[in-house]
C-alpha positions as CSV (number, residue, x, y, z in Angstrom):
1,X,-21.0,6.5,65.7
2,X,-17.5,7.0,66.9
3,X,-15.2,9.6,65.5
4,X,-11.5,9.1,65.8
5,X,-9.1,11.9,65.9
6,X,-6.0,11.2,63.9
7,X,-2.7,12.9,64.4
8,X,-1.6,14.1,60.9
9,X,1.7,15.6,59.9
10,X,1.6,19.3,59.3
11,X,2.0,19.0,55.5
12,X,-1.0,16.6,55.3
13,X,-3.1,18.8,57.5
14,X,-2.3,21.9,55.3
15,X,-3.1,19.9,52.2
16,X,-6.5,18.9,53.5
17,X,-7.4,22.5,54.4
18,X,-6.3,23.8,51.0
19,X,-7.7,21.0,48.8
20,X,-4.2,19.8,47.8
21,X,-3.3,16.2,47.4
22,X,-0.1,14.8,48.8
23,X,1.1,11.7,47.0
24,X,4.4,10.2,47.8
25,X,5.6,13.4,49.4
26,X,4.7,15.5,46.4
27,X,2.1,18.2,46.5
28,X,-0.4,18.1,43.7
29,X,-3.2,20.6,43.0
30,X,-6.5,19.4,41.6
31,X,-7.6,20.5,38.2
32,X,-6.7,20.1,34.5
33,X,-3.2,19.1,33.5
34,X,-1.0,20.8,31.0
35,X,-1.0,24.2,29.5
36,X,-4.3,26.0,29.5
37,X,-5.4,27.0,26.0
38,X,-5.4,30.6,25.2
39,X,-8.7,32.2,24.2
40,X,-9.1,31.1,20.6
41,X,-11.2,33.1,18.2
42,X,-14.3,31.1,17.5
43,X,-14.5,32.2,13.8
44,X,-10.9,31.2,13.2
45,X,-11.5,27.8,14.9
46,X,-14.5,27.2,12.7
47,X,-12.6,28.1,9.5
48,X,-9.8,25.8,10.4
49,X,-12.3,23.0,11.0
50,X,-14.0,23.7,7.6
51,X,-10.6,23.7,5.8
52,X,-9.6,20.4,7.4
53,X,-12.9,18.9,6.3
54,X,-12.4,20.2,2.7
55,X,-8.9,18.6,2.7
56,X,-10.2,15.4,4.1
57,X,-12.9,15.2,1.4
58,X,-10.3,15.9,-1.3
59,X,-8.1,13.1,0.0
60,X,-11.0,10.7,0.2
61,X,-12.0,11.6,-3.4
62,X,-8.5,10.9,-4.7
63,X,-8.3,7.6,-2.8
64,X,-11.6,6.5,-4.3
65,X,-10.4,7.5,-7.8
66,X,-7.2,5.5,-7.4
67,X,-9.1,2.5,-6.2
68,X,-11.6,2.7,-9.0
69,X,-8.7,2.8,-11.6
70,X,-7.0,-0.1,-9.9
71,X,-10.2,-2.2,-10.0
72,X,-10.9,-1.4,-13.7
73,X,-7.3,-2.3,-14.7
74,X,-7.6,-5.6,-12.8
75,X,-10.9,-6.3,-14.5
76,X,-9.4,-5.7,-17.9
77,X,-6.6,-8.0,-17.1
78,X,-9.0,-10.7,-15.9
79,X,-11.0,-10.4,-19.2
80,X,-7.8,-10.7,-21.2
81,X,-6.8,-13.8,-19.3
82,X,-10.3,-15.4,-19.7
83,X,-10.1,-14.8,-23.5
84,X,-6.7,-16.4,-23.6
85,X,-7.9,-19.4,-21.5
86,X,-10.9,-19.8,-23.8
87,X,-8.5,-19.8,-26.8
88,X,-6.3,-22.5,-25.2
89,X,-9.4,-24.6,-24.5
90,X,-10.5,-24.4,-28.1
91,X,-7.0,-25.4,-29.2
92,X,-7.0,-28.4,-26.9
93,X,-10.5,-29.5,-28.1
94,X,-9.3,-29.2,-31.7
95,X,-6.2,-31.3,-31.0
96,X,-8.3,-33.9,-29.2
97,X,-10.2,-34.3,-32.5
98,X,-6.9,-34.7,-34.4
99,X,-6.8,-31.3,-35.9
100,X,-3.9,-28.9,-35.4
101,X,-5.0,-25.3,-35.2
102,X,-3.4,-22.9,-37.7
103,X,-2.2,-20.7,-34.8
104,X,-0.2,-23.5,-33.4
105,X,1.3,-24.3,-36.8
106,X,2.2,-20.7,-37.2
107,X,3.8,-20.7,-33.7
108,X,5.8,-23.8,-34.5
109,X,7.0,-22.6,-37.9
110,X,7.9,-19.2,-36.3
111,X,9.9,-21.0,-33.6
112,X,11.7,-23.1,-36.3
113,X,12.5,-20.0,-38.3
114,X,13.8,-18.2,-35.3
115,X,15.9,-21.2,-34.3
116,X,17.4,-21.4,-37.8
117,X,18.1,-17.7,-37.7
118,X,19.8,-18.0,-34.4
119,X,21.9,-21.0,-35.6
120,X,23.0,-19.1,-38.7
121,X,23.9,-16.0,-36.7
122,X,26.0,-18.2,-34.4
123,X,27.8,-19.8,-37.3
124,X,28.6,-16.4,-38.8
125,X,29.9,-15.1,-35.4
126,X,32.0,-18.2,-34.9
127,X,33.4,-17.8,-38.5
128,X,34.4,-14.2,-37.8
129,X,36.1,-15.1,-34.6
130,X,38.0,-17.9,-36.3
131,X,39.1,-15.5,-39.1
132,X,40.3,-13.0,-36.6
133,X,42.3,-15.5,-34.6
134,X,44.0,-16.8,-37.8
135,X,45.0,-13.3,-39.0
136,X,47.6,-13.1,-36.2
């Protein structure tokens, strides 16, 4: 086995003897980066961890309550829509048999009454504006 002797610049030779890396002309020391943490009291650290866990559980509980309320309101809405759909199906079956359900008759007469009320109110408003314009 042959060993070659390499001529290294002085900064590289010093870096090798002191376990310092030279990368791109910059000297870097091995070890952890950043600020070294101060000695933290173990009891304080454990208490912060417990408090964080309590808060996390509380947030989780609130989130689940919100989701349960949301699901129950959606289920109620679905039930109401199913009942309405069933009512419409029954109305359609009755009309297919030549019968007009009383609910539809009530709706139709209610619409006719509201239309007649709207028309009468329009006529009275028009009469008032005509009367006002003639007074000048």
